[in-house]
DSSP file (Angstrom, degrees, kcal/mol; ACC not computed):
  #  RESIDUE AA STRUCTURE BP1 BP2  ACC     N-H-->O    O-->H-N    N-H-->O    O-->H-N    TCO  KAPPA ALPHA  PHI   PSI    X-CA   Y-CA   Z-CA
    1    1 A X     >        0   0    0      0, 0.0     4,-2.1     0, 0.0     5,-0.2   0.000 360.0 360.0 360.0 -42.7   40.2   55.8   33.7
    2    2 A X  H  >  +     0   0    0      1,-0.2     4,-2.7     2,-0.2     5,-0.2   0.835 360.0  56.4 -64.0 -31.1   38.6   58.5   35.9
    3    3 A X  H  > S+     0   0    0      2,-0.2     4,-2.6     1,-0.2    -1,-0.2   0.898 106.7  49.5 -65.8 -39.1   40.2   57.0   39.0
    4    4 A X  H  > S+     0   0    0      2,-0.2     4,-2.5     1,-0.2    -2,-0.2   0.926 113.1  46.3 -64.1 -45.4   43.7   57.3   37.4
    5    5 A X  H  X S+     0   0    0     -4,-2.1     4,-2.3     2,-0.2    -2,-0.2   0.917 114.1  47.4 -64.9 -44.2   43.0   60.9   36.5
    6    6 A X  H  X S+     0   0    0     -4,-2.7     4,-2.3     2,-0.2    -2,-0.2   0.903 113.2  48.8 -64.6 -41.1   41.6   61.8   39.9
    7    7 A X  H  X S+     0   0    0     -4,-2.6     4,-2.3     2,-0.2    -2,-0.2   0.900 111.6  49.1 -66.1 -40.6   44.6   60.1   41.6
    8    8 A X  H  X S+     0   0    0     -4,-2.5     4,-2.5     2,-0.2    -2,-0.2   0.887 110.5  51.2 -64.9 -39.0   47.0   61.9   39.4
    9    9 A X  H  X S+     0   0    0     -4,-2.3     4,-2.6     2,-0.2    -2,-0.2   0.912 110.0  49.2 -65.0 -43.2   45.3   65.2   40.2
   10   10 A X  H  X S+     0   0    0     -4,-2.3     4,-2.2     2,-0.2    -2,-0.2   0.904 112.3  48.4 -62.0 -41.4   45.5   64.5   43.9
   11   11 A X  H  X S+     0   0    0     -4,-2.3     4,-2.2     2,-0.2    -2,-0.2   0.908 113.0  46.9 -66.3 -42.0   49.2   63.7   43.6
   12   12 A X  H  X S+     0   0    0     -4,-2.5     4,-2.6     2,-0.2     5,-0.2   0.891 111.3  52.3 -66.1 -39.7   49.9   66.8   41.6
   13   13 A X  H  X S+     0   0    0     -4,-2.6     4,-2.2     2,-0.2    -2,-0.2   0.906 109.5  49.2 -61.4 -42.5   47.9   68.9   44.0
   14   14 A X  H  X S+     0   0    0     -4,-2.2     4,-2.3     2,-0.2    -2,-0.2   0.918 111.7  48.4 -63.4 -44.1   50.0   67.5   46.9
   15   15 A X  H  X S+     0   0    0     -4,-2.2     4,-2.4     1,-0.2    -2,-0.2   0.898 111.9  49.0 -66.9 -38.7   53.3   68.2   45.1
   16   16 A X  H  X S+     0   0    0     -4,-2.6     4,-2.4     2,-0.2    -1,-0.2   0.889 110.4  51.6 -66.5 -37.5   52.2   71.8   44.3
   17   17 A X  H  X S+     0   0    0     -4,-2.2     4,-2.2    -5,-0.2    -2,-0.2   0.903 110.5  48.1 -63.6 -41.6   51.2   72.3   47.9
   18   18 A X  H  X S+     0   0    0     -4,-2.3     4,-2.2     2,-0.2    -2,-0.2   0.918 112.2  48.4 -64.3 -44.3   54.5   71.0   49.1
   19   19 A X  H  X S+     0   0    0     -4,-2.4     4,-1.3     1,-0.2    -2,-0.2   0.894 111.0  51.8 -65.5 -38.6   56.4   73.3   46.7
   20   20 A X  H  X S+     0   0    0     -4,-2.4     4,-2.8     1,-0.2     3,-0.2   0.912 109.8  49.1 -62.8 -43.2   54.3   76.3   47.8
   21   21 A X  H  X S+     0   0    0     -4,-2.2     4,-2.0     1,-0.2    -1,-0.2   0.885 108.7  53.0 -65.6 -38.0   55.1   75.6   51.4
   22   22 A X  H  X S+     0   0    0     -4,-2.2     4,-0.6     1,-0.2    -1,-0.2   0.785 116.6  39.0 -70.4 -24.8   58.8   75.4   50.6
   23   23 A X  H  X S+     0   0    0     -4,-1.3     4,-1.4    -3,-0.2    -2,-0.2   0.799 114.4  53.7 -88.8 -33.3   58.7   78.8   48.9
   24   24 A X  H  X S+     0   0    0     -4,-2.8     4,-2.6    -5,-0.2     5,-0.2   0.879 101.8  56.5 -72.9 -38.6   56.3   80.4   51.4
   25   25 A X  H  X S+     0   0    0     -4,-2.0     4,-2.1     2,-0.2    -1,-0.2   0.941 110.0  42.1 -62.2 -51.4   58.2   79.7   54.6
   26   26 A X  H  X S+     0   0    0     -4,-0.6     4,-2.3    -5,-0.2    -1,-0.2   0.881 115.0  52.5 -64.2 -35.1   61.5   81.4   53.6
   27   27 A X  H  X S+     0   0    0     -4,-1.4     4,-2.5     2,-0.2    -2,-0.2   0.923 109.4  49.0 -64.8 -42.6   59.6   84.3   52.0
   28   28 A X  H  X S+     0   0    0     -4,-2.6     4,-2.3     1,-0.2    -2,-0.2   0.898 111.2  50.0 -63.0 -39.7   57.6   84.7   55.3
   29   29 A X  H  X S+     0   0    0     -4,-2.1     4,-2.3     2,-0.2    -1,-0.2   0.914 111.4  48.4 -64.8 -43.3   60.9   84.7   57.3
   30   30 A X  H  X S+     0   0    0     -4,-2.3     4,-2.4     2,-0.2    -2,-0.2   0.911 112.1  48.8 -63.9 -43.9   62.5   87.3   55.0
   31   31 A X  H  X S+     0   0    0     -4,-2.5     4,-2.3     1,-0.2    -1,-0.2   0.902 111.4  50.0 -63.3 -41.1   59.5   89.6   55.2
   32   32 A X  H  X S+     0   0    0     -4,-2.3     4,-2.2     2,-0.2    -2,-0.2   0.899 111.4  48.3 -65.8 -40.2   59.4   89.2   59.0
   33   33 A X  H  X S+     0   0    0     -4,-2.3     4,-2.1     2,-0.2    -2,-0.2   0.898 111.7  49.5 -68.8 -39.1   63.1   90.1   59.3
   34   34 A X  H  X S+     0   0    0     -4,-2.4     4,-2.5     2,-0.2    -2,-0.2   0.904 111.0  50.4 -64.9 -40.7   62.8   93.1   57.0
   35   35 A X  H  X S+     0   0    0     -4,-2.3     4,-2.3     1,-0.2    -2,-0.2   0.908 110.9  48.1 -63.7 -40.6   59.8   94.3   59.0
   36   36 A X  H  X S+     0   0    0     -4,-2.2     4,-2.4     2,-0.2    -1,-0.2   0.874 110.8  52.2 -66.3 -35.8   61.7   94.0   62.3
   37   37 A X  H  X S+     0   0    0     -4,-2.1     4,-2.5     2,-0.2    -2,-0.2   0.927 110.1  47.7 -64.6 -44.3   64.7   95.8   60.7
   38   38 A X  H  X S+     0   0    0     -4,-2.5     4,-2.3     1,-0.2    -2,-0.2   0.908 112.3  48.8 -65.2 -40.7   62.4   98.7   59.7
   39   39 A X  H  X S+     0   0    0     -4,-2.3     4,-2.4     1,-0.2    -1,-0.2   0.926 111.0  51.2 -64.5 -41.5   60.8   98.9   63.1
   40   40 A X  H  X S+     0   0    0     -4,-2.4     4,-2.2     2,-0.2    -2,-0.2   0.897 109.9  49.5 -60.5 -41.7   64.3   98.9   64.7
   41   41 A X  H  X S+     0   0    0     -4,-2.5     4,-2.3     2,-0.2    -1,-0.2   0.920 111.6  48.1 -64.3 -42.5   65.5  101.7   62.5
   42   42 A X  H  X S+     0   0    0     -4,-2.3     4,-1.8     1,-0.2    -2,-0.2   0.898 112.0  49.0 -66.0 -39.0   62.5  103.8   63.2
   43   43 A X  H  X S+     0   0    0     -4,-2.4     4,-1.4     2,-0.2    -1,-0.2   0.883 110.8  51.1 -67.6 -36.4   62.8  103.2   67.0
   44   44 A X  H  X S+     0   0    0     -4,-2.2     4,-0.8     1,-0.2    -2,-0.2   0.896 109.5  50.2 -66.8 -39.6   66.5  104.1   66.8
   45   45 A X  H  < S+     0   0    0     -4,-2.3     3,-0.4     1,-0.2    -1,-0.2   0.853 108.7  53.0 -67.5 -33.0   65.7  107.4   64.9
   46   46 A X  H  < S+     0   0    0     -4,-1.8    -1,-0.2     1,-0.2    -2,-0.2   0.822 107.7  51.8 -69.3 -30.0   63.1  108.2   67.6
   47   47 A X  H  < S+     0   0    0     -4,-1.4     2,-0.5    -5,-0.1    -1,-0.2   0.615  87.8  92.6 -83.8 -13.0   65.7  107.8   70.3
   48   48 A X  S  < S-     0   0    0     -4,-0.8     2,-0.2    -3,-0.4    -4,-0.0  -0.713  80.4-126.3 -83.2 124.2   68.3  110.1   68.8
   49   49 A X        -     0   0    0     -2,-0.5     4,-0.1     1,-0.1    -2,-0.1  -0.468  12.1-154.4 -70.3 140.4   67.9  113.7   70.1
   50   50 A X  S    S+     0   0    0     -2,-0.2    -1,-0.1     2,-0.1     2,-0.1   0.765  73.3  44.5 -86.4 -26.6   67.5  116.3   67.4
   51   51 A X  S    S-     0   0    0      1,-0.2     2,-0.1     0, 0.0    -2,-0.0  -0.372 105.9 -60.2-108.8-173.4   68.9  119.2   69.4
   52   52 A X        -     0   0    0     -2,-0.1     2,-0.4     1,-0.1    -1,-0.2  -0.425  55.3-115.9 -69.4 145.0   71.8  119.8   71.7
   53   53 A X        -     0   0    0      1,-0.1    -1,-0.1    -2,-0.1     0, 0.0  -0.680  14.1-144.7 -83.4 128.9   71.8  117.6   74.8
   54   54 A X  S    S+     0   0    0     -2,-0.4     2,-0.3     2,-0.0    -1,-0.1   0.605  81.6  41.1 -73.0  -9.2   71.4  119.7   78.0
   55   55 A X        -     0   0    0      2,-0.0     2,-0.4     0, 0.0    -2,-0.1  -0.923  67.5-152.8-134.0 161.1   73.7  117.4   80.0
   56   56 A X              0   0    0     -2,-0.3    -2,-0.0     1,-0.1     0, 0.0  -0.999 360.0 360.0-135.9 136.5   76.9  115.6   79.3
   57   57 A X              0   0    0     -2,-0.4    -1,-0.1     0, 0.0    -2,-0.0   0.452 360.0 360.0 -82.7 360.0   78.3  112.4   80.8
């Protein structure tokens, strides 16, 4: 009986691990894309001159 319970627990643990991986990967991608977006916005704001430009093309 204990073998059945232990085997069921191992199977459930494996399934929970798989479900966690399937949720964690897209969440990590979304977080990375949002972080890259925020860094890009801040870099773009740093590159915009705040005053009048002394030269004109």
